[in-house]
C-alpha positions in Angstrom: 10.4 -49.3 35.0 14.1 -48.7 35.2 14.2 -48.6 39.4 13.1 -52.2 38.8 16.1 -53.2 36.7 18.9 -51.6 39.5 17.5 -52.8 41.8 17.1 -55.9 41.0 21.2 -55.8 40.1 21.8 -54.4 43.6 20.2 -57.4 44.7 22.0 -60.0 42.6 24.1 -58.6 39.7 27.8 -58.7 40.1 29.7 -56.1 42.1 31.9 -54.3 39.2 29.1 -51.6 38.8 27.1 -52.3 42.6 28.4 -48.1 43.2 27.3 -47.3 40.3 23.9 -48.5 40.2 23.7 -47.7 44.1 24.5 -43.9 43.7 21.8 -44.0 41.1 19.0 -45.7 42.9 19.6 -43.1 46.1 19.0 -40.2 42.7 16.0 -40.6 42.2 15.0 -41.9 45.2 16.2 -38.0 46.8 14.7 -36.7 43.2 11.3 -38.8 43.9 8.0 -36.4 44.9 6.0 -37.2 47.3 3.5 -38.1 45.2 4.9 -41.3 43.6 7.3 -42.2 46.6 4.4 -44.9 47.4 4.6 -46.7 43.9 8.3 -46.4 44.4 9.0 -47.8 48.3 6.6 -50.6 46.8 9.2 -51.5 43.5 12.3 -51.7 46.1 11.9 -52.8 49.3 11.2 -56.3 48.4 14.1 -56.3 46.6 16.1 -54.2 49.6 14.8 -56.9 52.3 16.7 -59.9 50.3 19.3 -58.0 49.6 19.8 -57.4 53.3 19.1 -61.2 54.6 21.0 -63.1 51.5 23.6 -60.1 49.4 27.6 -60.4 50.4 28.0 -57.9 52.4 29.2 -54.9 49.5 25.1 -55.8 48.9 24.0 -55.7 52.3 26.5 -52.7 52.7 24.6 -51.3 49.9 20.7 -51.8 50.4 21.0 -50.4 53.9 22.3 -47.4 52.6 18.9 -47.4 50.5 16.9 -47.6 53.1 18.2 -45.3 54.7 18.2 -42.8 52.1 14.1 -44.6 51.8 13.7 -42.9 55.3 15.5 -40.1 55.6 12.9 -39.0 52.8 9.9 -40.6 53.2 9.6 -41.3 56.4 6.5 -39.5 56.9 4.3 -41.2 54.9 5.9 -44.6 55.7 4.2 -43.5 59.3 1.1 -43.0 57.8 1.0 -45.7 55.5 2.8 -49.0 57.2 1.9 -51.5 54.7 4.1 -50.0 52.7 7.2 -51.6 54.9 7.0 -54.8 57.0 9.0 -53.2 60.1 9.1 -57.0 62.0 10.8 -58.4 58.1 13.3 -54.9 57.8 13.7 -55.2 61.6 14.8 -59.7 61.9 17.2 -58.7 58.7 18.7 -56.3 60.6 19.3 -57.8 62.7 20.6 -61.7 61.6 
């Protein structure tokens, strides 16, 4: 999946194209239908957590921005399917 490659580049790639990759992932999140949202969330969530926990400041910011977009767009789906996002792990990553 292209999104997997993009999110991998955000978390582990160079900072040169970070903005472009991040904007692309946010665009995918905003254009994704609710039908495919669970698959998208499962695809990007582990990398986002990793980026928030271990990334440089710019990477952390981009990962948090993408998380914000995901929660704004698919918050109800995440509430209904609580297994999609481990909120405890996310809160721990954000607070560290």
